[in-house]
N, C-alpha and C positions, 0 to 999 in steps of 0.2 A: 504494500500500500504506500502511496505517496499523498502528502497533504500540501497543497499550495496555499500560501497565506498572503493575502493582500491587505494592506492597511492604508486607509484614506482618512485623515483626521482622526476622529475617535471611533471609527467603524472598522471592524476587522471581519473579513470574509474568509472562511476556511472552505476550500474546495477539495474534496476527496477524489483522487484519481483512481478509479476502480479498474481491476483487470479486464472486466467487460461490463457493459451497462446493466446486465441482469443480476449482478451480484449485489446482495444486501450487506449492510455493514453492521458491526457491533463495536462497542468501545465506550470511551468516556472522555470528558473534559474535566480537568482538575485545576482549580484555582488556588494559588498560594498567596499568602500575604502575612503581614506582621500581627494583625489583630485577630481576636477570637471569631469575628464575623466572617473572615475572608477565606477560610478553608472550605471549599465547596467541591462536592463530588456530583457531577452531572452525567449520568449514564445514558448512552443512546438507547432509545426504546427498541423493543423487539420488532422484527419484521419490517424494519425500515420506515416505520411510521414517523411523521413529522412531530416535533416536540418543541415546546416553547417554555422558557423559565427565565427568572431574573437572576442575574449574577452580579457580583461586586466588581467595581472598576479597579481591579488589582493589577499590578504590573506583570505578573508571571502566570502563564497558563501552560499546562501539560495536556497535549492532545494525544490520545492513544486510540487508534482505530484500525480494525482489521476486517477482511472479508469473512462473512459467516461461511463455514465449510459447506460445500454443496450437499453433503450427505444430510439426511434428516437428523436434527439435533437429538432426537430421542434415541438414536442408535448408540449414543454415548452412554446411555443408562443401561447397565448390565443387570440391574436389579440386585447386585451383590453388594452388600454394605457390611463392612467389618465392624460389628457391634462391640467387639472386645477391645478395640483400640481407641483410647480417648482422643478426642480432637484437640488440636492446638487453637487457642482463641486469642485474637489480637484486638485491642480496643483503642479507638482514637476519638477525641471530642470533635464535634462538628460545630455546635453552638453551646451556650451555657446550659441548655436544657435537652440536648440530644447528643447521642454518641453513635459512631459507626462500628459495628461488630463484623469481623471477618474471621473465618476459621477453615480448617482443612486437616487432612491426615498428616500433612507436613507443615512446617512452620512457614507462614507467609505474612507479609505486612499488608495493611489495608491498601486497597486499590490495585493489588498485584494478583497474579494468577489468572488463569483462563476460566471464567465462570461457566463457559459453555461446556467444559469438561465435567461439570457437576451434574448429577441427575436432577431433572426438573420435576420430579413427582411431588404432588402436593403433600405438605406436612413431612418433608423428608428429614427435617431437623426440628428439635424443640429447644427453645432458648428460655432460660430463667434468669431473673434479676431481682434484686431487692436492696433496700437500704440496709445498712449493717444491723443485724439482729432483728430484722422485721420479717414478715411473711414473704415467701417467694411469689413472684408474678411470672406466669408462663405464657408463651406464645409459640406458634409453629411457623416455620419458614421453609419455602420450597428451594431457596438458593443458599449459597454459602456466604452471603453478605446481607446485612440489613441495618437500617437505622432505627434506633429506639428513641422516641421523643417523650415529651411531657415529664422529664426528670427535673429534680430540683437542682439549681445551680450551686456550685461549690459544696457538693455533698458526696461522700464516699458511697459507691454502689458495688455490690458483688454480682458477678456475671458467671454463667455457665452455659454449655451447649452439649447436646448429645444427638446421636443418629437414631433414626427410627426406620423400621422395616416391618411391614404388615402389622402384626400385633406386638412385635418385640421392640424393645428399646435398648440402646447401647449404654455404655457407662458415661457418666458426666465428665466433662473436661475438668482439669484442675481449676479450682475457683480463682478468678482473676478479680482483684479489687481495683476499681478505677474511680478517681475523683473528678467529678464534672467541673467544667470551667467556671471561673468566677464571673458572675454577671453584676458585680458590685461596683461601687464608685471608685475603687482603686485601679480599675482596669484603664489602661491608656488607650484612648480612642482617637484616631485621626479621622476626622470627618472628610469625606470626599464628596464634592457637590453633585457629581453625576453618578447614577447607578445604571449600568447598561443592562440590556436584555440579551440573553443568548437564545437564538433560534437555531436549534439543531435539526437540520434536515438530512435524514439518513435515507430518504426515499429517492425518487427519480432525480431530484436536483443534486443530491449528494453534496450539500454545502451547509456550513454553519455560519450564522451571522451574529456578530457581537456588535450591538449598537446602543447608543445611550437612550435612556428614557428622556423626559422633558427637561431635565436639568433643574437647577435651583431657580426659584422665583426671582431672586435678585438678578440673575443673569438675563432673564427675559424682560423684567420691568425695572430698569435702572433708576414683596413681601417680601419708587417707593423708598421710605427710609430704610437703610440697611441696619440689620441687627448683627452683632458679632457672633461668629460661629464659636462654639465651645470646643477647645482642643485641650486634651489633658485630663485633669482630675475634676469632674463636675461636682464632687462633694467636698472640695477643699474649702479653706477659709476665704480665699479671694474669689468671690463669686463675680461673674461678669454682670454688668448693669443691664437690666432689661427694661425697655420703655414701659412705663405703667399705663395701663388703659383702664378707663373708668367704664365698667360695664353697667348697662341699664339694669335695674333690679327686676326680678320677676314681677309680672303684673298680678298682684294678689288683691290689692284694695279695690273695691268696686268703684267704678266711675259714675258720676252723677250726671254726666252729659253724654248724649248719644252722638253718633256721627253727624246727624242732621243739624245739630246746633253747635258743633265743635269747630273752632277756627282752623284746625289742622286739615280739614277737608275743603276742597274747592271744586267748582264746576269746570275750572280750567287748570292745567298743570302749571307749576311754578316755572318750568322750562318747557318750551315747545319741542325741544330735541332731547333724545335719550343719551345714554353714556357713549354711544357710538356716533352721535351726531345726526341720527335719523329722526324724522318727525314723529312725534307721539300721535296716537290715535285720539281724535277729539270728536265727541258726539253729545247730543243733549241728554242721553241716558247714561253718561259716564261721569263719575265723580272721582277726584284725585285726592289721595292722602299725601300731603306735601311736606311733612315734618321729618322724613327720614334723612339723616345725614349720609353723605356719599360713602363714608367708610364704615357705616353701621350695617350689620347683617339684616336681611329681611326677616320679619317675624309675623307669622300667621296669628300666633297667640295674642300678641300685642294689638294687632289690627282688629281682631274679633272682640276685644274687650270693650269697644265702642258700640257693640251690638248686643243689648241686654237680652238674656235668655228669657223666653216666655214659659210660664208654667202651664203645662198641659193638663187639663182636668178631664174627668170622665164626660164623654159626650154621647148622648143617645141620638144616633143618626137614623133618619127615616128614608132618605133618598141619597143617591150619589150626588156629589157636588154639582151645582148648576152654574156657578159663576167663575169666570177665568180670573186668575191673579192679575192685578194691574200694577202700573208704575214700576215695572221691572228695571232695576238700576244696577249697573256694573260699577263696583267700587274697586279701584286699583291703587296700589302703593307705588309711587314713583321710584324707579330703580329696581323693582321686583317683578320681573316678567313671568315668574313661575306660578303665580296664583292670583286670583281675583276673589272678591266677595260679592255674591249676588244678594240683593235685597228687594223685597216686593211688598205690596199691600195685602193684608189678609183678605181672604175671600169670605164666602158665607159660612154660617155656623155648622154646616154639614161636613166641612173639611177637617180631617184629622191629621193628614200628612200631605207632603208635596213631593213630586218627582221632578228633579232638576235634570234637564237633558242638555248636554253639551255636544256640539257637533263641529268637526273641523275637516277640511278637505286638503289632501296632500297628494304626494306621488303614489301613495299606497291606496288611494281612493278615499272614500268618506269614512271617518272614524267617529263613533258615538260612545259617550260615557254617560251613565245615569247614576245620580245620587238620590237618596231618599232622606227627608228630614221632617221633623214635626215643628220646626221653627219657620219664621218668615225670612230667614237669611241662611246662607251657607257658603263656606269657602270651597272653591273649585281649585284643586292643587295639581302640581306637576304639568302645568301648561308648557308648551314649547315657545322659546323666544321667536320673535318675528313670524308669528303664525296667526291666521284668521280663524275666529270662532263665532259660532252662533249659539245663543242660549235661550231656552224657554222653560217655563215652569208649569206643571200640570197638577191640579188638586186631586186628592184621592180620599176614599174611606173604604171600609170593609165591604160596602155595597157596590163600589165601582169607582170610576174616575170621571172628572169633569173636563171642560174644555181647557186647552192650554192657553197660556198668555201669548201676547204678540211676541214674536222672536226679536231679540236684540243682537247686534253684531259688536264685535270687539277684536282689535288686532293688538297682539302683545308687542312690547318694545324689544330692543336688542338686549342680549345678555350683557351683564357688567363684566368687562374683561379682567377686572381686578379680583373677581371671585374665583373663577376657574377658567382654564383654557377650553374653548369650544372646539372639539374635534369633529369636523363635519363628516356626515355619512356613517357615524358609528353610534350605536346605542349605548346607554349607560352600562358600565361594567359591573354594577351591583347585581348579586344573585340572591334571591330569597332563599334563606337557609336557616333552620332553627338551630341555635347553638346554646351551650351551657354557659351561664354567666355567674360571676361572683358579683351579685347584683347590688347596686346602690343607685337607684334610678327612679325618676318620676314618669318614665315612659313605659307603656305596656303594649305598644302596637307590634306590627310585623317586624321581623328580623331580617337583615341583609348582610352579606359578607363580600369582601373583595380582598385581593392580595395587595400589599403595600409596596412601596418603592424600595424597601430594604428587608425583604424576606420575612415579613410578618403578615398575619391576617388581621384585617380590620372588621369588627362586627358592630353594627349599629341597630338600635331598637327605636322605632318611631314613636314620638308623641304626635307629630304631624310631619309633613314632608320637609319642613324646615327646622323643626326642633326634634332632637334625638339624643340618645345616650350613645357615646362612642366607647368601644372596648378594643383590646388588642389580645392576640393569641399567637403562640408559636405554631399551633396545629389547628387545622380545620375542625377536627373532632375533639380537640382538647378544650379546656376551660378558657373562656374569654374573661380577661381581667380588667379592672379599672385602670385608668391612666392618671398618675400623679404628676404634680408640677412643683418643682423646687423653688421657683422664683415668681410665681403668680398663681392663678387659679384655673389654668388650662386654656387660656385664650388662644394660645398658639397650637393647641391640639387640632384645630380646624384643618391643619395641614394634612391630617390623616384622611380627610374626605375631599382632598384636592382643592381646598379653599385657601386663598392667600390673605384673607382678612383675619384680624384678631377677633375671635367670635365673642358673642355674649354667652354667659354660662349661668347655671343654676345658682342656688344660694351658696355664697362663698364663706365657708366656715374656716377658722384656724384649724391646723392639723390636729391639735390636741383635743378638739371637740368632735373629731371624726373617728369612727371605729378603726383600730389597727387591723390591717389586712394585707395579704400579699398582692402585689400589682406591679405594673410597669411604671417607670417614671423617667423624666428628663427635666432639664432646666431651661433649654432654649429651643426655639424653632430650628429645624434642620438636624438637631443632635440625635443620634441613635438612642433608643431607650435602653434602660437597664431594668433588671428585675430584682425586687426586694420588698421590704415592708414600707407601706405608705399609711398616712394617717397616724394617730396616736402621738408617740414621742419622736416620730421620724422627721418632723418639720416639712413633710411633703403633703400637700393638699390634693383633694379630688372633689368633683362636683357631680350633680345628679342629671344634668342635661347640658346640651350645647346648641347654639344657633350660629351657623356658619355661613349662611347665604346660599349654600349649595343644596338644591332639592334632591331628595333621595326617595325613590329610585331614579328620578330624573327622566322618566319617560311617561308621557300622558297615555 
């Protein structure tokens, strides 16, 4: 095998020259670096399938690729396993909470040896591991290499492995004790502003692509006032200064004025152009909330506080509603294209609820969204920027539905480029996925996850599309933990949902008034997180919700 490597700027293309075009490849890319985050083992997938992952921008990479033998792989499996001979086990840390195990009948180091020579029968090996003097945890593995995650950082673990054949089991390997890496404040971290993606194509194209993600916000928007990167010891006595932001408090006190008589609402916008300089939509049925500061995140919760909730009593209805809702009004917040609030006049006494119908036309045809409410107003969320919508409201009760209101039109404004970068033609990358949380949250809605820019998973739980709780985890199936802040109250954590604003957060309590719990933490925007104790006596705070200006899931 030959590998041709071309480098242009910060993009590296690896082209594998195969003996003939039909041959599939096997192998791996191994990244080396000085910090605990930078040792990465990326194995090419089986059968030449394309594979994409994130990798660190480290200076050294080892590429080891070879053709898969033309014979069927299973012919290597003789079915004969020497159960009497203990296996040799070698362990190496990958992250503070995960280790790579490698074993065989001869001594080998991690990333070495030809895995294809090992039998690929399911459950061919059993691994056990435990904290010292605790109960063993067991799992089976079909190959002679595996990564075990969800371990505690800086903790001694004992590992063992044995062979299996049919109903018989071999002898356990000699116990190996390994101390996981330290994820604490004494670890020296050199922040690198760009984290590239590795695209490993072992299929027909037979090439790998290493290229950067979007880079740091400061590089693109020369998130603006620059803040210093933290290099070295984040927990030392000399903390870097972090610009203080005054977050608006949570809206808890009832307001005595409604939007109709509040001075923050106007029938014309304060500016006729939006953040991108395009004209705002103006119509007699549109009202503008004009008090949002340009650098303040959008808030559905705050906007709805001007619309008092109506108490619904028991109604004895005798007929379906007969009157259409009137005076349907679109209320929009300047600088917030992802939601509007619809408000209308109450219909007859036979109405118990309303159906709100939102329609938009685009390249995929006509799309319709329907909401049901017992109020005379509702928020319509996750609208797309620079899109045209039509709204109407239909009254209902258990006996049937009444005539709909006259439809009203509205065109959303441009997205604020300071919040997040708009990647045209791509849907939001959030995936709805239920995860286990170490909960401290006021949000109880749907859960979504995505991969971050430095090999962590972000989990969010919605209060609404613009207010949510943010969590982090090393593993998709592991526990998702709170994120602590050493020099603020999590305003910079909006970076994890791709917002460059300093966000609004929930109630900001001192650390000693928060329960002590394990979690991730950092001091500054851009800094990689560490894992340890937050709250209590740690001087590290955390909050119950965030508002970052970025709607999730971000797709109407």
